[in-house]
C-alpha positions in Angstrom: 2.0 9.6 12.8 4.1 8.1 10.0 3.3 9.0 6.5 2.2 6.5 3.9 4.9 5.7 1.6 4.2 4.3 -2.0 6.1 1.2 -1.1 3.5 0.6 1.5 0.7 0.4 -1.0 0.1 -2.9 -2.7 -0.9 -2.4 -6.4 -4.6 -3.0 -6.9 -3.7 -5.2 -10.0 -1.7 -7.5 -7.5 -4.8 -8.0 -5.3 -7.0 -8.7 -8.3 -4.5 -11.3 -9.7 -4.3 -13.1 -6.4 -8.0 -13.3 -6.2 -8.3 -14.5 -9.7 -5.7 -17.2 -9.0 -7.8 -18.3 -6.0 -11.0 -18.3 -8.2 -9.2 -20.4 -10.8 -8.0 -22.9 -8.3 -11.6 -23.4 -7.0 -12.6 -24.3 -10.6 -10.5 -27.6 -10.4 -9.8 -27.4 -14.1 -13.1 -26.3 -15.3 -13.4 -23.4 -17.7 -15.6 -20.5 -16.5 -18.1 -19.1 -18.7 -18.6 -15.4 -19.3 -15.7 -14.5 -17.0 -15.6 -10.9 -18.0 -19.1 -10.3 -17.2 -18.9 -12.3 -13.9 -15.8 -10.2 -13.0 -17.6 -6.9 -13.6 -20.6 -8.1 -11.7 -18.6 -8.9 -8.7 -16.1 -6.1 -8.8 -18.1 -3.0 -9.9 -20.6 -2.7 -6.9 -17.8 -2.7 -4.3 -15.9 -0.2 -6.4 -18.9 2.0 -6.6 -19.9 1.7 -2.8 -16.3 2.2 -1.6 -15.6 5.2 -3.8 -19.0 6.7 -2.7 -18.1 6.1 0.9 -14.7 7.6 0.4 -16.5 10.8 -1.2 -18.9 10.8 1.7 -21.8 10.2 -0.6 -21.0 13.0 -3.0 -21.9 11.6 -6.4 -20.3 14.4 -8.5 -16.8 13.8 -6.6 -17.2 9.9 -7.0 -18.1 10.1 -10.5 -15.1 12.4 -11.2 -12.7 9.9 -9.3 -14.2 7.1 -11.2 -13.8 8.9 -14.6 -17.5 8.6 -15.1 -20.2 11.1 -16.1 -22.4 11.6 -13.1 -25.5 10.2 -15.0 -23.6 7.1 -15.9 -22.8 6.7 -12.2 -26.3 7.0 -11.2 -27.3 4.5 -13.9 -24.7 2.0 -12.5 -26.0 2.5 -8.9 -29.5 1.8 -10.0 -28.3 -1.1 -12.1 -26.6 -2.6 -9.0 -29.5 -1.5 -6.8 -27.1 0.6 -4.7 -28.7 3.4 -2.8 -26.3 6.4 -2.8 -27.1 7.4 0.7 -26.3 3.8 1.9 -22.6 4.4 1.1 -22.3 6.7 4.1 
């Protein structure tokens, strides 16, 4: 089994940039409204779900990895209607 090298990992910002480029292309020159809010609505739920899954549903560990207070994580899960146990 080979070990993962840092050169094998594509920076997250690169992936986000590519997705945003694709998004802007689909707008055909139209200006998006509330792009920041739209971005957070689209990105935050999968970030929370994937982190919880990575942490095997352990909210304390997920909150620590995300740099959030556990209560804040729970609030965000509720806001996005994510069931903590659904992450497993």
